[in-house]
C-alpha positions as CSV (number, residue, x, y, z in Angstrom):
1,X,3.3,-17.3,-3.0
2,X,2.3,-18.7,-6.6
3,X,4.3,-17.4,-8.9
4,X,0.7,-16.1,-10.5
5,X,0.3,-14.0,-7.4
6,X,3.3,-11.6,-8.0
7,X,2.2,-10.6,-11.4
8,X,0.5,-7.5,-11.3
9,X,-2.7,-7.8,-13.1
10,X,-2.6,-5.1,-16.3
11,X,-6.0,-2.6,-15.6
12,X,-7.2,-2.3,-19.4
13,X,-9.9,0.8,-19.6
14,X,-10.9,3.1,-22.4
15,X,-8.4,5.5,-24.0
16,X,-7.5,7.5,-27.1
17,X,-5.2,5.8,-28.7
18,X,-4.4,9.0,-30.8
19,X,-4.2,11.3,-28.0
20,X,-1.5,9.3,-25.8
21,X,0.3,8.8,-28.5
22,X,0.5,12.4,-29.4
23,X,1.7,13.0,-25.5
24,X,4.5,10.4,-25.5
25,X,5.8,11.4,-29.3
26,X,5.9,14.8,-27.2
27,X,7.6,13.7,-24.2
28,X,10.4,12.7,-26.8
29,X,11.2,15.7,-28.9
30,X,13.9,17.0,-27.1
31,X,15.6,13.8,-27.5
32,X,15.0,13.7,-31.7
33,X,15.6,17.3,-32.1
34,X,18.6,16.3,-34.8
35,X,16.0,13.3,-36.3
36,X,13.5,13.8,-39.1
37,X,10.1,12.7,-37.3
38,X,7.5,11.7,-39.7
39,X,4.0,10.8,-37.3
40,X,1.0,9.8,-39.6
41,X,-2.1,8.6,-37.3
42,X,-5.1,7.4,-38.4
43,X,-7.0,5.5,-35.7
44,X,-10.1,4.2,-34.5
45,X,-10.9,6.2,-31.9
46,X,-11.0,4.8,-28.4
47,X,-9.7,1.1,-27.5
48,X,-9.8,-0.9,-24.6
49,X,-6.1,-1.5,-23.4
50,X,-3.9,-1.1,-20.5
51,X,-2.7,2.4,-20.9
52,X,0.7,1.6,-18.6
53,X,1.6,-1.1,-20.9
54,X,0.8,0.5,-24.0
55,X,3.1,3.5,-22.9
56,X,5.4,1.3,-21.6
57,X,6.2,-0.8,-24.6
58,X,5.8,2.8,-27.0
59,X,8.8,4.1,-25.0
60,X,10.9,0.7,-25.6
61,X,10.3,1.0,-29.2
62,X,10.8,4.9,-30.0
63,X,13.8,4.4,-27.5
64,X,15.7,1.5,-30.2
65,X,14.8,3.6,-32.8
66,X,16.0,6.9,-31.9
67,X,19.1,4.7,-30.8
68,X,19.3,2.9,-34.3
69,X,18.2,5.5,-36.7
70,X,20.3,7.6,-38.9
71,X,18.8,10.8,-39.4
72,X,14.6,9.5,-39.4
73,X,11.9,7.9,-37.5
74,X,8.6,7.1,-39.1
75,X,5.8,6.6,-36.6
76,X,2.7,5.4,-38.3
77,X,-0.4,4.4,-36.3
78,X,-3.3,3.1,-38.4
79,X,-6.1,1.8,-36.7
80,X,-5.2,-0.5,-34.0
81,X,-1.7,-1.0,-35.9
82,X,2.0,0.9,-34.4
83,X,4.6,0.6,-36.7
84,X,7.8,2.3,-35.8
85,X,11.1,2.5,-38.4
């Protein structure tokens, strides 16, 4: 079997980036109760992406931000650009 046969093809669909990012942030709320969280979202609406891949990447970035932050996490989603610091 070729290596490319083992790679799962990501299913892309139109998703509301603001909505799925907000839902993902809410899932982290219990873990960040002691951290000051600032969220800024100004998106361009729906984009065609793999929702599962986006949520996986978002979760990794949030996990790292929680692990290495001192007291504050800034999540900024502007247009199609996501920043977590």
